[in-house]
C-alpha positions, 0 to 999 in steps of 0.5 A: 683810456684818457684822450690824447687831448686831455693828456696833454692839457693835464700832463702834471695831473696825469703823472700825479694819478700814475703815482697815486694808483701805483702804476707806470707809464711814459707820459713824456714819450707818449707825447713825443710819439704822438707828435711824430704820428701827427707829422707823419700823417700830414706828410702821407696826406700831402703825397696823396695829395700830390699823387691825386693831382698827378692821376688827374693830369691830362697829359703823361710824361716820363717825369710824371710817371717817376714821381708817381712810383717815388711817391708809392715808395715814399707813402710804403715808408711812411705809412709803416712808420706811421702805423707803428708810431700810433701802436706805440702811442696807444699801447702808453695810452691804454697803461695810463689809469683814469683820474680820480675824483676830487673827494677820493682820498689820496693813499697807497693801500688799503690802510688808507681807505677811509669808512663812510657807513656802518650799518647794525651791530656786530653779531655777539654770541653767548657760546664760541662761534665756529667758523663757515668751515667748520660750520659746513663740515659738521652740517655736511653742506659743502665739501671742500676736501673732495672740491679740492680732489676734483677741481684743484686748489680752491675747488669746492662742492656746495651740498645739500641745503647750502646749495639750495640757499645759494640758488636762493639768494641769486634768485632773490636778487635777481627778482629784486633787481626786476623789480626796480626796473633794471634790465635782467640779463643772463651774460657770457663768461666766455668773451673775446680779448677786447672786452678786457682791454675796454673794460680796463683789466688789460693791459694790467690784469692779464695773469689773473685771468684764464685764457682758452688759447686754442679759442682765443677766448677768456673767461670773465670774472665778472658780468661788468666784462661782457655787458660793459662791452654790450654796446661797443662800437655803437652810438646811443641816443641821450634820451635813452639813457642811462641804461640800467642793467643787471647779469647773472653769470658764472665768474672765474678768477685765477686769484694769482695775486692772492697766494697764501690769502684765504686759502681755506674756505669759501672766501677766495675761490676760482669760480663762483656766480655773480649778479652784477649791476651795470649802467651806461649813462650820459657823460655828467660827473653830477648825475654820475655821482647820483647814480653811483649812489643808487648802485650803492643803495640797491647792494646795502638793501640786499644786505640789510634785507639778509640781516647782515651788519655792514659797512661801506668805504671809500676807496683811496687812489691806491687801491681802487684799480686802474679805470675807477674815478670813484669806488665804494666797497661794501664789506659785511661782517664776518664773525669768525674773522673778527673783521669784515669781508668784501661782499661788493665794489661800486665803481664810476668809470667816467668815460674811460671804458666807453673810449676803449670800447668806442661807445658814444651817445648823441646828446640833445644837440647832436653832439657826439660824446662818449658814455660814462660807465658804471658797475657794482655787485648786487651779490656774489655767492658763495662768499655771502654764504660765509656771513649768513652762516657764521651770523645765524649760527645757533648754539645747538650748531644749527643755522637760521635762514634769513627770513626772506629766503625761507619761502624761496628755500622751503626750509627755516633752518640748516641742521644736522 
């Protein structure tokens, strides 16, 4: 979240950001409530000082005792008002999105995103290519009908060699990130509510999250949620930063806002597996951009290893999400769609998440600051399987396996 000091000093910029990110929050009311809260705190502190002086008085009197009781009653009323004001301030504060970097294009939707890179030629065929839905059915390597029967809407089974390819992909990426020196984690998918507020998905995206009400737990849609909260309420040392994690986790999303979109196949599903990159770094905007590019390089290497054409988009203000100051989306070519499909999202969060999670560090001078956080997908499956199946399909109906995965799979192609 943004600090109250920043909001007070940048009211116009905060209000403009709300418009740019298609969000609403009453900034004027926030500032008014904050002044009320500070006034109440001052009154409470004054009464507490008076109470302490009365307690130290050597001689007691009826007047002193009466005043002591009055202070007790006044404090009770003021403390209730102050607690209510502070809660209202925090509620509005939590609903204000992060400020985008200057280089982020202004816009309201995906139509305003800026393509910054395109790598590889779009795959051409000498035959009529099939969709991944037709391929998995013909090769008997996934069962969407029985997936729906067992799991409901958007349910699926991966089967046979496609199931093997799924694990080969995840293991390939897991090994690759380890060799880069990142710290491997297996992250929990069951998490507490504070992790979603800290991550910045709540209060806006609550309807997208599965809630286990009986256990007061939630299912995370990405390892970013638990891993970013790893150091919640802790103070680190600048010499130990940046901390670079990558984490495997099962992921769960309700896709409430996606009804009618990609209702068939493996593109938009309720549960999937992902390896996520997360960095906790120092509050340095120059270094932040360098780490952001490093995360981007990692995912582009993976897609290049797989031999897939892709492009990189710089997301506009209206399509980048509430916590993000800057975001790249990496999209891979999917022939049957005759377009690119999202494979990774790479974000700078500045100290927005760290303030909500209370992640601090001591700099070289001994000052305490809030950390910067970063995240990017390394690989998500089964969505990446769509690109592999459709780009590597052959005229005889078989599908070649990308060379880097063949040893891990134990086979070079998928055929009936």
